[in-house]
C-alpha positions in Angstrom: -42.7 10.1 14.0 -45.1 12.1 16.1 -42.4 12.4 18.8 -40.2 14.3 16.3 -40.4 17.7 17.9 -38.3 19.5 15.2 -40.5 18.1 12.4 -43.7 19.3 14.2 -42.4 22.8 14.9 -40.9 23.4 11.4 -44.1 22.2 9.7 -46.0 24.6 11.9 -43.7 27.5 10.9 -43.8 26.6 7.3 -47.6 26.6 7.3 -47.7 29.9 9.2 -45.5 31.5 6.6 -47.5 30.1 3.6 -50.8 31.3 5.1 -49.3 34.8 5.6 -48.2 34.9 1.9 -51.6 33.9 0.6 -53.3 36.4 2.9 -51.0 39.2 1.7 -52.1 38.5 -1.8 -55.6 39.2 -0.7 -56.7 35.7 -1.5 -58.9 33.3 0.4 -56.7 30.7 2.1 -57.7 27.2 1.1 -55.5 24.4 2.5 -55.3 20.7 1.5 -53.6 18.3 3.9 -52.8 15.0 2.2 -52.4 12.0 4.5 -53.6 13.8 7.6 -53.2 11.0 10.2 -53.8 12.7 13.5 -55.1 15.8 11.7 -52.0 17.7 13.0 -51.1 19.7 9.9 -54.7 20.5 9.2 -55.2 21.9 12.8 -52.0 23.9 12.4 -53.4 25.4 9.2 -56.7 26.2 10.9 -55.0 27.8 13.9 -52.9 29.9 11.5 -56.1 31.4 10.1 -56.9 29.4 7.0 -60.4 30.0 5.7 -61.0 26.4 4.9 -59.0 23.1 5.4 -59.6 19.8 3.7 -57.7 16.8 5.0 -57.4 13.4 3.1 -56.9 10.2 5.0 -57.5 6.9 3.1 -57.3 4.5 6.1 -60.8 4.6 7.6 -60.0 4.0 11.3 -57.4 6.8 11.2 -59.8 9.1 9.3 -62.5 8.6 12.0 -59.9 9.3 14.7 -58.8 12.4 12.9 -62.4 13.7 12.8 -62.7 13.2 16.6 -59.3 14.8 17.3 -60.2 17.8 15.2 -63.6 18.2 16.9 -62.0 17.8 20.3 -59.6 20.6 19.6 -62.4 23.0 18.4 -61.8 22.8 14.6 -64.7 20.7 13.6 -66.5 23.5 11.7 -63.3 24.6 9.9 -61.7 21.3 8.8 -63.3 18.7 6.5 -61.9 15.2 6.7 -62.1 13.3 3.3 -61.8 9.6 3.8 -60.1 9.0 0.5 -56.8 8.9 -1.2 -55.8 12.3 -2.7 -55.9 10.7 -6.2 -59.6 10.0 -5.6 -60.6 13.5 -4.4 -62.9 15.5 -6.7 -63.1 19.3 -7.0 -66.2 21.3 -7.9 -69.7 22.3 -6.6 -70.6 18.6 -6.1 -67.1 17.4 -5.3 -65.2 16.7 -2.1 -63.6 20.2 -2.3 -65.6 23.1 -3.7 -62.5 24.7 -5.2 -58.8 24.0 -5.7 -56.5 24.6 -2.7 -53.8 27.2 -2.8 -51.8 25.6 0.1 -50.8 22.0 0.2 -49.4 20.7 3.5 -48.2 17.1 3.3 -45.8 14.7 4.9 -45.5 11.9 2.3 -41.8 11.1 2.7 -39.7 8.2 3.8 -36.0 7.5 4.1 -35.6 7.5 0.3 -37.7 10.7 0.2 -39.9 9.4 -2.6 -40.5 5.8 -1.6 -44.0 6.5 -0.2 -45.1 8.0 -3.6 -44.3 11.6 -3.1 -43.6 12.1 -6.9 -47.0 10.9 -8.2 -48.8 12.4 -5.2 -47.5 15.9 -5.9 -47.8 15.6 -9.7 -51.5 14.5 -9.4 -52.2 17.3 -6.8 -50.8 20.0 -9.1 -52.8 18.7 -12.0 -56.2 18.2 -10.3 -56.3 19.7 -6.8 -54.1 22.9 -6.6 -54.1 26.3 -8.1 -51.3 27.4 -10.4 -50.0 29.9 -7.8 -50.2 27.6 -4.8 -47.6 27.1 -2.1 -46.6 23.7 -0.8 -45.3 22.9 2.7 -42.6 21.8 2.5 -41.7 24.0 -0.4 -38.8 21.9 -1.8 -36.3 19.1 -1.1 -32.7 18.4 -2.0 -31.2 14.9 -2.0 -27.6 14.7 -0.8 -25.2 11.8 -1.5 -21.6 11.0 -0.4 -19.3 8.5 -2.0 -17.4 6.4 0.6 -14.9 3.6 1.0 -16.1 1.3 3.7 -15.1 -2.3 4.5 -18.4 -2.9 6.4 -20.5 -1.5 3.5 -18.7 -3.8 1.1 -19.1 -6.8 3.4 -22.9 -6.1 3.4 -22.9 -6.3 -0.3 -20.4 -8.8 -1.7 -19.4 -12.2 -0.4 -15.7 -12.2 0.5 -13.4 -15.2 0.3 -13.7 -17.2 3.5 -10.2 -18.0 4.8 -9.4 -21.6 5.9 -5.7 -21.5 6.7 -3.8 -24.3 4.9 -6.9 -25.6 3.2 -7.8 -23.1 0.5 -10.3 -20.3 0.5 -14.0 -20.6 -0.2 -14.6 -18.1 -2.9 -17.8 -16.5 -4.3 -19.1 -17.5 -7.8 -18.1 -15.0 -10.5 -21.8 -14.1 -10.9 -21.8 -12.9 -7.4 -18.8 -10.7 -8.0 -20.3 -9.0 -11.0 -23.9 -8.8 -9.6 -25.3 -5.3 -9.0 -27.1 -6.6 -5.9 -30.5 -6.1 -4.4 -32.6 -3.2 -5.7 -34.1 -2.4 -2.3 -32.6 0.5 -0.3 -30.6 -0.3 2.8 -31.9 2.2 5.3 -30.2 2.5 8.7 -29.0 4.9 11.3 -25.8 6.2 9.7 -25.1 8.3 12.8 -24.3 5.0 14.6 -21.5 4.1 12.3 -18.2 5.1 13.9 -15.8 7.3 12.0 -13.3 4.4 11.6 -15.9 2.3 9.7 -15.8 4.5 6.6 -13.6 6.9 4.7 -15.3 9.7 2.7 -14.3 9.8 -1.0 -16.3 12.9 -1.7 -17.9 15.7 0.3 -21.7 15.5 0.6 -23.0 16.4 -2.8 -26.4 18.0 -3.7 -27.6 15.6 -6.3 -31.2 16.5 -7.3 -33.9 18.8 -6.1 -37.7 18.7 -6.0 -39.6 22.0 -6.1 -42.9 20.8 -4.6 -44.5 24.3 -5.0 -43.9 24.4 -8.7 -44.3 20.7 -9.3 -42.0 21.0 -12.3 -40.2 17.7 -11.8 -41.0 14.5 -13.7 -41.4 10.8 -12.7 -38.1 9.8 -14.2 -35.0 12.0 -14.0 -31.2 11.7 -13.8 -28.3 14.0 -12.8 -24.5 13.8 -12.6 -22.2 15.7 -10.2 -18.4 15.6 -10.6 -16.1 16.4 -7.7 -12.5 15.7 -6.6 -11.7 12.7 -4.6 -10.7 13.4 -1.0 -8.6 10.3 -0.6 -6.9 7.4 -2.4 -8.8 4.1 -2.3 -12.0 2.7 -3.7 -15.5 3.9 -4.1 -17.6 1.2 -2.6 -20.9 2.8 -1.6 -23.0 5.9 -1.5 -24.5 7.4 1.7 -27.8 9.3 1.0 -30.0 11.7 3.0 -32.2 14.7 2.2 -33.1 18.2 3.4 -36.5 20.0 3.3 -37.1 23.7 2.9 -40.3 24.3 4.7 -40.8 27.9 3.4 -40.4 29.6 0.0 -37.3 31.6 1.2 -35.4 28.6 2.4 -35.1 30.0 5.9 -36.7 27.1 7.7 -34.9 23.8 6.9 -35.2 20.3 8.2 -32.3 17.9 7.5 -32.0 14.1 7.9 -28.2 14.2 7.6 -26.3 11.9 10.0 -24.9 13.6 13.1 -21.4 13.7 11.8 -22.3 16.1 9.0 -25.4 17.7 10.5 -25.3 21.4 11.4 -26.3 20.4 14.9 -23.7 17.7 15.3 -24.4 15.2 18.1 -27.4 17.3 19.0 -29.1 16.5 15.7 -32.7 15.2 16.2 -33.1 11.5 16.4 -35.5 10.0 13.9 -36.4 6.4 13.0 -39.2 7.3 10.5 -36.6 9.1 8.4 -33.2 7.5 8.6 -30.4 7.6 6.1 -29.6 5.0 3.3 -26.7 3.2 1.7 -26.6 2.4 -2.0 -24.2 -0.3 -3.2 -22.1 -0.1 -6.3 -21.9 -3.2 -8.5 -18.1 -2.9 -8.7 -15.7 -1.0 -6.5 -14.1 1.9 -8.4 -10.4 2.6 -7.6 -9.6 6.3 -7.2 -6.6 8.5 -6.4 -6.7 11.6 -4.2 -7.7 14.7 -6.2 -8.9 12.6 -9.2 -12.3 13.7 -10.6 -15.1 11.3 -9.6 -18.6 11.5 -11.2 -21.6 10.4 -9.2 -24.7 9.6 -11.3 -28.2 9.5 -9.7 -31.4 8.3 -11.3 -34.9 8.2 -9.8 -38.3 6.9 -10.9 -41.6 7.3 -9.2 -40.7 5.4 -6.0 -36.9 4.8 -5.9 -33.5 6.0 -6.8 -30.1 4.6 -7.6 -26.5 5.6 -8.0 -23.4 4.8 -10.0 -19.9 6.1 -9.7 -17.5 6.6 -12.6 -14.2 8.2 -13.2 -14.7 11.3 -15.3 -13.3 9.7 -18.4 -15.9 7.0 -18.2 -18.9 9.2 -17.3 -20.3 9.8 -20.8 -23.0 7.1 -20.3 -25.4 6.8 -17.4 -27.2 3.7 -16.4 -31.0 4.4 -16.5 -32.1 0.9 -15.5 -32.6 0.1 -11.9 -30.0 -2.4 -10.7 -31.3 -5.8 -9.8 -29.8 -9.0 -8.5 -29.1 -11.6 -11.2 -26.9 -14.1 -9.1 -29.7 -14.9 -6.6 -27.5 -14.4 -3.5 -28.8 -10.9 -2.9 -32.4 -12.3 -3.0 -31.6 -15.2 -0.6 -29.3 -13.3 1.8 -30.1 -10.0 3.4 -27.4 -7.3 3.8 -26.9 -8.3 7.5 -26.6 -11.9 6.4 -23.9 -11.0 3.9 -22.2 -9.2 6.8 -22.6 -12.3 9.0 -21.0 -14.6 6.4 -18.2 -12.0 5.9 -17.5 -11.7 9.6 -14.0 -13.3 9.8 -14.0 -13.5 13.6 -17.3 -15.4 13.6 -16.3 -17.7 10.8 -13.0 -18.2 12.4 -14.7 -19.6 15.5 -16.6 -22.1 13.4 -13.5 -23.1 11.4 -11.5 -23.8 14.5 -14.3 -25.7 16.2 -14.9 -27.8 13.1 -11.2 -28.5 12.6 -11.1 -30.3 15.9 -13.8 -32.8 15.0 -13.9 -33.2 11.2 -11.9 -36.0 9.5 -11.9 -37.7 6.1 -14.5 -40.3 7.3 -16.8 -37.9 9.1 -20.4 -37.9 7.7 -21.6 -34.3 8.0 -25.1 -32.9 7.7 -25.6 -29.2 7.5 -28.9 -27.7 8.7 -29.7 -24.1 7.8 -30.5 -21.8 4.9 -27.7 -20.9 2.7 -25.0 -22.0 5.1 -21.3 -22.0 4.3 -20.5 -24.5 7.0 -20.9 -27.7 4.8 -18.4 -26.2 2.4 -16.0 -25.5 5.3 -16.4 -29.1 6.5 -15.5 -30.3 3.0 -12.5 -28.0 2.8 -11.4 -29.4 6.1 -11.3 -32.9 4.6 -14.7 -34.5 5.0 -15.6 -36.6 1.9 -19.3 -37.1 2.8 -21.1 -33.9 3.4 -24.8 -33.4 3.0 -26.6 -30.0 3.2 -30.3 -29.5 3.6 -31.5 -26.7 1.3 -35.2 -27.0 1.0 -35.5 -23.5 -0.6 -35.1 -23.6 -4.4 -33.4 -20.2 -4.3 -31.0 -21.2 -1.6 -30.4 -24.4 -3.5 -29.4 -22.5 -6.6 -27.1 -20.1 -4.8 -25.3 -22.9 -2.9 -25.0 -25.0 -6.2 -23.2 -22.1 -7.7 -20.8 -21.8 -4.7 -20.1 -25.6 -4.9 -19.3 -25.2 -8.6 -17.0 -22.2 -8.0 -15.1 -24.1 -5.3 -15.0 -27.5 -7.1 -16.8 -29.2 -4.2 -19.7 -30.8 -6.0 -18.2 -34.2 -5.5 -17.9 -33.7 -1.8 -21.0 -31.8 -0.8 -24.5 -33.0 -1.8 -27.3 -30.6 -1.6 -30.6 -32.2 -0.5 -33.8 -30.4 -1.5 -35.5 -31.7 1.7 -36.8 -30.5 5.0 -35.3 -32.3 8.0 -38.6 -34.0 8.8 -38.7 -35.4 5.3 -35.2 -36.8 5.2 -34.8 -40.5 4.8 -32.0 -43.0 4.9 -31.8 -43.2 1.1 -31.1 -39.5 0.8 -28.0 -40.1 2.9 -27.0 -43.1 0.7 -27.3 -45.4 3.7 -24.8 -43.4 5.9 -25.4 -42.5 9.5 -24.6 -38.9 10.4 -21.6 -38.4 12.6 -21.7 -34.6 12.8 -24.7 -32.2 12.6 -23.5 -28.7 11.9 -25.4 -25.4 11.9 -24.9 -21.7 12.5 -27.9 -21.8 13.2 -29.6 -19.5 10.7 -33.0 -19.7 9.0 -34.5 -17.2 6.7 -37.9 -17.3 8.3 -36.5 -16.5 11.8 -37.4 -13.0 13.1 -36.5 -13.2 16.8 -33.3 -14.8 18.1 -35.0 -17.9 19.6 -36.7 -18.7 16.3 -33.5 -20.3 15.2 -34.3 -23.0 17.8 -35.8 -24.7 14.8 -32.5 -26.5 14.7 -33.5 -28.4 17.9 -36.7 -29.6 16.2 -34.7 -30.6 13.1 -32.3 -32.6 15.1 -35.2 -34.3 16.9 -36.7 -35.4 13.6 -33.4 -36.7 12.4 -32.6 -39.0 15.4 -33.1 -42.3 13.5 -30.5 -41.1 11.0 -27.8 -40.1 13.5 -24.9 -42.2 14.7 -25.0 -43.2 18.4 -22.0 -41.0 19.1 -23.1 -38.1 16.9 -21.6 -34.7 17.6 -23.6 -31.6 17.4 -22.3 -28.2 16.6 -23.6 -26.2 18.3 -24.5 -28.5 21.1 -26.2 -26.1 23.5 -27.8 -22.6 23.5 -28.5 -20.0 26.1 -31.1 -17.3 26.0 -29.6 -14.2 27.5 -30.9 -10.8 28.6 -30.0 -7.4 29.9 -32.2 -4.6 31.2 -31.7 -1.4 29.2 -32.4 2.3 29.3 -32.6 3.3 25.6 -31.9 6.8 24.4 -34.7 6.8 21.9 -36.1 3.4 21.2 -38.8 3.8 23.9 -40.5 6.3 21.7 -41.9 3.5 19.6 -44.4 2.8 22.3 -44.7 6.0 24.3 -48.0 8.0 24.0 -47.8 11.4 22.5 -50.7 13.2 24.4 -50.1 16.7 22.9 -48.4 18.0 19.8 -47.7 21.7 19.5 -50.6 22.3 21.9 -53.1 20.0 20.2 -54.6 17.2 22.2 -54.1 13.9 20.3 -54.9 11.4 23.1 -57.7 9.9 21.0 -54.9 8.8 18.6 -52.9 7.4 21.5 -55.8 5.3 22.7 -56.5 4.0 19.2 -52.8 3.0 18.7 -52.7 1.4 22.2 -55.8 -0.7 21.5 -54.5 -1.8 18.2 -51.1 -2.6 19.7 -52.7 -4.8 22.4 -54.6 -6.7 19.7 -51.8 -7.2 17.2 -48.3 -6.3 18.4 -46.0 -8.9 19.9 -44.7 -8.1 23.3 -41.1 -8.6 22.0 -39.8 -7.0 18.8 -36.7 -7.6 16.7 -34.3 -4.7 16.4 -30.7 -4.2 15.3 -29.6 -2.7 18.6 -26.3 -1.4 17.4 -28.4 1.3 15.7 -30.2 2.2 18.9 -27.9 3.4 21.7 -28.7 2.9 25.3 -27.0 1.8 28.5 -27.3 -1.3 30.6 -29.0 -1.3 33.9 -28.1 -4.8 34.9 -25.4 -7.3 34.1 -26.1 -9.7 31.3 -28.0 -12.7 32.7 -29.0 -16.2 31.6 -32.7 -16.6 31.0 -33.0 -20.2 29.8 -30.8 -23.0 28.4 -31.4 -25.5 25.6 -29.5 -28.8 25.3 -29.7 -30.0 21.7 -28.4 -33.5 22.7 -31.5 -34.0 24.8 -35.1 -34.7 23.6 -37.4 -31.8 23.3 -39.6 -31.8 26.5 -43.2 -32.6 26.1 -44.4 -30.1 28.8 -43.8 -26.4 29.1 -40.5 -25.3 30.6 -40.6 -22.4 33.0 -37.5 -20.6 34.5 -37.5 -17.7 36.9 -35.0 -15.6 38.6 -34.0 -12.2 40.0 -31.4 -9.7 38.7 -30.2 -6.7 40.7 -30.0 -3.3 39.0 -26.4 -2.2 38.8 -27.2 1.3 37.5 -30.0 3.8 38.2 -32.2 4.9 35.3 -35.4 4.3 33.5 -36.0 0.7 32.6 -37.4 0.8 29.1 -37.1 -2.9 28.4 -35.0 -6.1 28.3 -32.8 -6.9 25.3 -32.6 -10.6 24.5 -30.3 -12.7 22.4 -29.0 -16.2 21.9 -25.5 -17.7 22.6 -24.5 -21.0 21.0 -21.9 -23.4 22.5 -19.7 -24.7 19.7 -17.3 -26.6 22.0 -16.0 -26.3 25.6 -14.3 -23.0 24.9 -16.1 -21.5 21.9 -19.3 -19.5 22.0 -21.1 -17.6 19.2 -23.2 -14.7 20.4 -26.0 -13.1 18.4 -26.2 -10.2 20.9 -23.7 -8.6 23.2 -20.1 -9.0 22.0 -18.5 -7.7 25.2 -18.5 -8.3 28.9 -20.3 -5.5 30.7 -18.0 -3.9 33.2 -18.9 -1.5 36.0 -22.0 0.6 36.1 -23.6 1.6 32.8 -20.8 0.2 30.6 -20.8 0.3 26.8 -22.9 -2.3 25.0 -21.3 -3.6 21.8 -23.9 -5.5 19.8 -23.6 -8.0 16.9 -24.2 -5.8 13.9 -25.4 -8.7 11.7 -28.2 -10.2 13.9 -31.4 -8.8 15.2 -31.9 -8.9 19.0 -35.2 -9.1 20.7 -36.5 -6.2 22.8 -39.2 -6.9 25.4 -40.6 -3.4 26.2 -41.7 -2.5 29.7 -44.2 0.1 28.8 -44.6 1.6 32.3 -41.0 2.8 32.0 -40.2 2.5 35.7 -37.5 4.6 37.3 -35.1 2.3 39.2 -32.4 3.1 41.8 -29.5 0.8 42.2 -28.7 2.1 45.7 -32.3 1.1 46.8 -31.4 -2.5 45.7 -34.2 -2.4 43.1 -34.3 -5.6 41.0 -35.8 -7.3 38.0 -37.8 -10.5 38.5 -38.5 -12.7 35.5 -40.5 -15.7 34.6 -40.0 -17.2 31.2 -42.0 -20.0 29.6 -40.9 -22.1 26.6 -43.8 -23.9 24.9 -42.3 -26.9 23.1 -45.5 -27.6 21.1 -45.2 -24.2 19.3 -41.6 -23.2 19.9 -42.8 -19.9 21.4 -41.2 -18.2 24.3 -43.3 -16.0 26.7 -41.7 -13.4 28.9 -42.9 -11.9 32.1 -40.5 -9.2 33.5 -41.4 -7.4 36.7 -39.5 -4.5 38.1 -39.4 -4.7 41.9 -38.8 -1.3 43.6 -37.0 -1.6 47.0 -38.2 -5.2 47.6 -36.1 -5.9 50.6 
């Protein structure tokens, strides 16, 4: 967030204009900064000539850092840091503030605008902390929404029939079809969706505004906007973003619109603290071009939701927040829905299973909410067992078995692999272990190696010639120069001329204590370019016993392109059979220098950041050395990547 140069500059300009207006009135300028963080907005106010500045910060370590930063920049006698929430601040001769403020500078917004509590924060401030003629920076906000038709949006929301040629589809339960879905917002970088992945049904529509200076909004409001459909098709989702007016005249604006409808186009500022959001409709609404379409929006204190109706049906508006009633949207994340609805991925599993499943095959599925046991039953297996130790997963899969008339063929076992016994399998030995693999608790790609441990605990229950699908896995990597993702770890040093290195040091120390060296990210949202070819880091053979000692692999990879090496992207590939591989990372072969990287949109990849951000030159034969350690006792993988400049 602090690297957001536009945000910083426009806050500075908005504060400067607000101070000038109060000064023109002949009033003393008293500024309140809520959630001061580094003290940036408070220092901006002081440098613009405010007579007094009070800054709230509830998190004590940050409040102490803000005091030091403010003092270091020479504002210690002008800014008072209050280590409290704004709702705890008192006003009066013996209070935290001697008098009410007439300027409020605050950045209390998130992707949904109001998700961090902006509504109650502003309402409380107006009631208890601000004068009636105050000015807020930002002055106001508008929420924009756009109705779209999008296959990928719908696949993130509704389970689609899974095609098994000649065998009958696997269909969702009717409860899933009618369910409104998860209540939580789906925030993402809409700018990274390509134009062929959605079709606009409406233009961007201004849905609702918040006048922060007046504070005349309530905690629960609704609004409807009717427009003409731009195309014939279906309304399947709603894209949302917002715009701030930093000054009272609306001359200084800050927009979080995606690049394809931003005034600056592809030059629009990149942000990860404020992204865009998708809201899903409980049912797709068919529409013809030029038909009227009504978009309803409702918000409460912390969230908002949408519904789309044809004009004739728009008399009523849903005021209750949509929630999942089928259970699937609780068990499966949006990317997991996308994974299950990825027909290319499921097609690979179907074809691999078709080669090895017969009527007499005893199958055991391992995973959370996996469709593969149902696929095996559709392919003819009469004895299929599926481990579903989670009660929620068990409920969802039970409903799918009922909808597909497979309860006689697939038996759900409410057991963990290590607790499974022969009687649970009715005396059968397992001929085929099948897994995606996918486990809800997995954060990083290699966490799904839990499958290997599950197989190891099941050895006494497996037939001597048992088949494993997948049978092997490879941990893969590629060195990357990211366009923006590096900002997550880069120090700020100065902001608009203010020295904030004290904050950098605090964050760095905290990171060293608590942050993992490798983080999970959906890399399709974070563009970059490869500096090496994809390379194999380590292999895992599920047919072999788990080693008792640590496994260490090492190697060297040449840089194929020059650039700044921000880190190494990591993912898993699973071998289904001799010719079929499922990748949770790169979906294409890298060609030439700096080729395009196409990432699996439904899996998170790991990113091991190289925080020194070395500049590498391919013509100098710079290279990347790696040493990777797999600890079987914990399942952890430790990475050591070292950039070697001109080593030969």
